[in-house]
N, C-alpha and C positions, 0 to 999 in steps of 0.2 A: 473847655479842656479841663478846668479844675473840677467841674461837676463829674466828669467821667472818672477822673482820678479818685475823687471822694467815693463814688459808687463802687469802684473796684476795691478800694480799701475797706469799705463797710462790708462788702460781700466776703472778702477774705477773712476779716475778723469774725463775722457771724458764722462762717463755715467751721470754725474751730470750736468744738464742743468738748469740754473736759469731763462730761458726765459719762461718756462711753469708755469702758475699760475692757481689756481682755480678761476673760474668766479663767482660761486654761493656760495662762502665761507663766513662764519660769524665768527667773533672772539668774545670771551666773557672773562670776568675776574671774580674774586671773588666777586666784588661788584654787578655784574649782578644777582648773586644767591640770594635767599631769606635769611631772617634772620635765624641764627642757632637756632634750637629748641632742647631743652633737653628732651629726651624721658625718661619716668619713667615707671617702671614696678613693678611687685610683684612676689615673688617666690610662686609657687604652690607646695604643698607637696601632693604626691600621696600615697595611702595606700599600693600600691605594687610597686616593683622596675620596672623602665623602662629599658628594655633590650638594644637592639642596634637599635634604630630607623633609618631607611633609609630615611623616609619622614613623614610629618605630614599633616593632613587635619583637618580643624575645620568646623563642621556643627552645627550651633546653639551653644549649650554649650557642645557638644560632641567632644572631641579631639580623632582623629583616627590616630594611629601610625602604620606605616608599619615597622615591625621588621624583622631583619635577624637572622637566626640561631635559630628560635623558631618553635614549632610545628604548631602554628597558625600564619599567616602572619599579621593579623590585630588585634590590641589591642585597645579597646575603654575605654576612661576615661571621667568621668563627671568633667568638670572644676569647677563647682560651689562647689562641696564638696570633690573633689580629690579622689573619689572612682572609682575603676575599674569596668566598666560595663560588660565586657566580652571580648571574643576573637572570631574571625571568620575567614573564608577562610583558611582551612588547607593547609600546604605545602605538595606537592607531585604531582604525575603524574596521579592520579585517575580522574574520571569524574567531581567531585566537588572540586578538588584541583588545586592549581596553583604552578608553578615553578618560573617564572621570572616576578613577578608583578611590574608594573610601578606605579607611583603616581596616585591615583584616581582623576578623573576629575568630577566636579559637574556642570551639565548642567540642569538648571531648576529643575524639580522634580526627576531627575535621577542622579545616580552615575555611571560613566563608569570606568572600570578597564581593562587594557590590560595585557596580558601575552605574552611576546615576545618569550618565548621558545615554547609555544604551538601554536603561531600565531593566537591568539584569542582575541576578545574584548567582554567584558561582561557588561550588563546593569542591574542595580538594582534600585528599588524604594528607594529614599533618606531616608525616615522615617524608612522603614524596615531595611535598611543598617545600620542606627544608633542604632537601638534598639534591633535587633535580633542577636543571635549567629549563626543562619543559615538563612541569608538573602535569599529571594526568587529571583531567576534569572528571569528577565523579557524578556531578549533578549541576544542572543550570536551570534557573527559573526566569521566565520572561514575564514582566509585569505590564499591565495595560495602562495603569495610572502613574503619573509622576509621583515620586515620593522624596522626602527629605532625609529622613533617618530610617535605618532598617536595623532591627535587632533579631538575632537568632536565639531562641530560648533553648534550654538544656534538652528539651524533648524534640528539638529540631523544628518546632513551629516557628513561623516568622511573623514578626509584628512590624508594620511599616506605618509611618505617619504620612498620610496622603496630602498632596498639594493641590487638590481640587478646590478651586475658589468658591464653588457653589456650596460645598459642605466640608467642614473640618472633620476628620475621622481617623481612626486607627484601623488598619486592615490586618486580619489574621490569615495566614496561608499555611 
């Protein structure tokens, strides 16, 4: 047992080599950072209880919360007056429902939502998405491979990280 312990200790010590250094490294200290700023905020009281938000998105003065364990996945609140504006996107496996919604992405005049369970991405008009309880779907994309993260670029191309175990890849659509 002592021999194994000695071998492990010798291996660990010999693995440390002080001759290797980073050539392009920079160091910084606390003085290099900007002056500390005190952030101030205010509490916003809502007319209805906020359930279990998974994520939030702010579009103009509309706060959109993705809630877990509720009949509708999105709850919209007006930040100016604290009133609930409505709910949209029902939870479920039906044609206009979603199961595994990710955080909405705002690209220009559109809002993109991905449903990892259904392998789909949905595009909505931003204003309709904010104001309507039944936002009109402008585009949907069905994927064939499972993916983990999906990002919509400014030119509306889509980059997704595939979860194919045979090969790691990024897919462009």
